[in-house]
C-alpha positions as CSV (number, residue, x, y, z in Angstrom):
1,M,0.0,0.0,0.0
2,M,2.8,2.5,0.8
3,K,4.4,2.0,-2.8
4,R,0.9,3.0,-4.3
5,I,0.7,6.1,-2.0
6,A,4.4,7.1,-2.9
7,A,3.8,6.9,-6.7
8,M,0.8,9.2,-6.4
9,Q,2.7,12.1,-4.9
10,H,3.2,14.1,-8.2
11,S,-0.6,13.5,-9.4
12,K,-3.2,15.8,-7.7
13,I,-6.8,17.6,-8.4
14,I,-6.3,21.0,-9.9
15,T,-8.6,23.9,-10.5
16,K,-9.6,25.4,-14.0
17,E,-7.3,28.4,-13.3
18,E,-4.3,25.9,-12.8
19,A,-5.1,24.0,-15.8
20,E,-5.2,27.0,-17.9
21,K,-1.7,27.9,-17.0
22,L,-0.4,24.5,-18.0
23,Q,-0.8,24.9,-21.9
24,L,-2.9,22.0,-22.3
25,Q,-2.7,20.2,-25.7
26,P,-5.2,17.6,-27.1
27,M,-3.9,13.9,-27.1
28,G,-3.0,12.9,-30.8
29,K,-4.3,9.6,-31.7
30,K,-2.5,8.9,-35.0
31,H,1.2,8.0,-35.4
32,P,2.6,10.5,-37.8
33,I,3.6,7.9,-40.3
34,R,0.0,6.7,-40.5
35,G,-1.0,10.2,-41.1
36,K,1.3,10.3,-44.0
37,I,0.3,7.0,-45.4
38,E,-3.5,8.0,-45.3
39,M,-2.5,11.1,-47.3
40,L,-0.8,9.4,-50.1
41,K,-2.5,9.7,-53.7
42,V,-2.6,6.8,-56.1
43,G,0.9,6.0,-57.3
44,Q,2.8,7.9,-54.8
45,L,5.5,6.4,-52.7
46,L,6.5,7.1,-49.0
47,K,10.0,6.1,-47.8
48,V,9.8,5.2,-44.1
49,S,13.1,4.9,-42.1
50,R,13.7,2.8,-39.0
51,I,14.5,6.1,-37.3
52,D,10.9,7.3,-37.7
53,F,9.2,4.1,-37.2
54,R,10.7,2.1,-34.2
55,W,7.7,-0.4,-33.3
56,K,9.2,-3.7,-32.2
57,R,8.1,-6.6,-34.5
58,H,5.7,-4.4,-36.6
59,T,6.1,-2.5,-39.9
60,P,4.1,0.2,-41.5
61,A,2.2,-2.7,-43.2
62,R,0.2,-2.8,-40.0
63,F,-1.2,0.8,-40.7
64,C,-1.8,-0.1,-44.3
65,R,-3.9,-3.1,-43.4
66,A,-5.9,-1.1,-41.0
67,I,-6.5,1.8,-43.6
68,E,-7.5,-0.8,-46.3
69,K,-10.2,-2.2,-44.1
70,Q,-11.7,1.2,-43.6
71,G,-12.0,2.1,-47.2
72,D,-11.2,1.3,-50.8
73,K,-7.5,2.1,-50.6
74,L,-4.8,-0.5,-51.4
75,F,-1.1,-0.4,-50.5
76,R,2.0,-2.3,-51.1
77,V,4.9,-2.4,-48.6
78,Y,8.5,-3.0,-49.6
79,K,11.4,-3.7,-47.4
80,I,14.6,-1.6,-48.1
81,G,17.8,-3.7,-48.5
82,G,20.0,-3.4,-45.4
83,D,17.2,-3.4,-43.1
84,T,17.0,0.5,-43.0
85,G,13.2,0.9,-43.6
86,W,10.3,0.5,-45.9
87,V,8.8,1.9,-48.9
88,V,4.9,2.3,-49.0
89,E,3.2,2.6,-52.3
90,R,-0.6,3.4,-52.7
91,V,-1.8,1.1,-55.5
92,K,-5.5,2.1,-55.5
């Protein structure tokens, strides 16, 4: 029980005035790479480096499959030699 109380030392209930001073920003729900993939036009390609996409055991293909299920877009994902990243192509 003591560990739980110690972990809560920095969290507290605040007033509206205190919140206004904190420069609050809305939480983003999309990974920046997903946003770029969604904006691709047919025939365009997007190079995604491993520096920009660091999810373990996943590739940008995960985003492409989810976007394909939502609408009539179709993508191809290619791996760049040397394991440095991927290229996403919008096919449809």
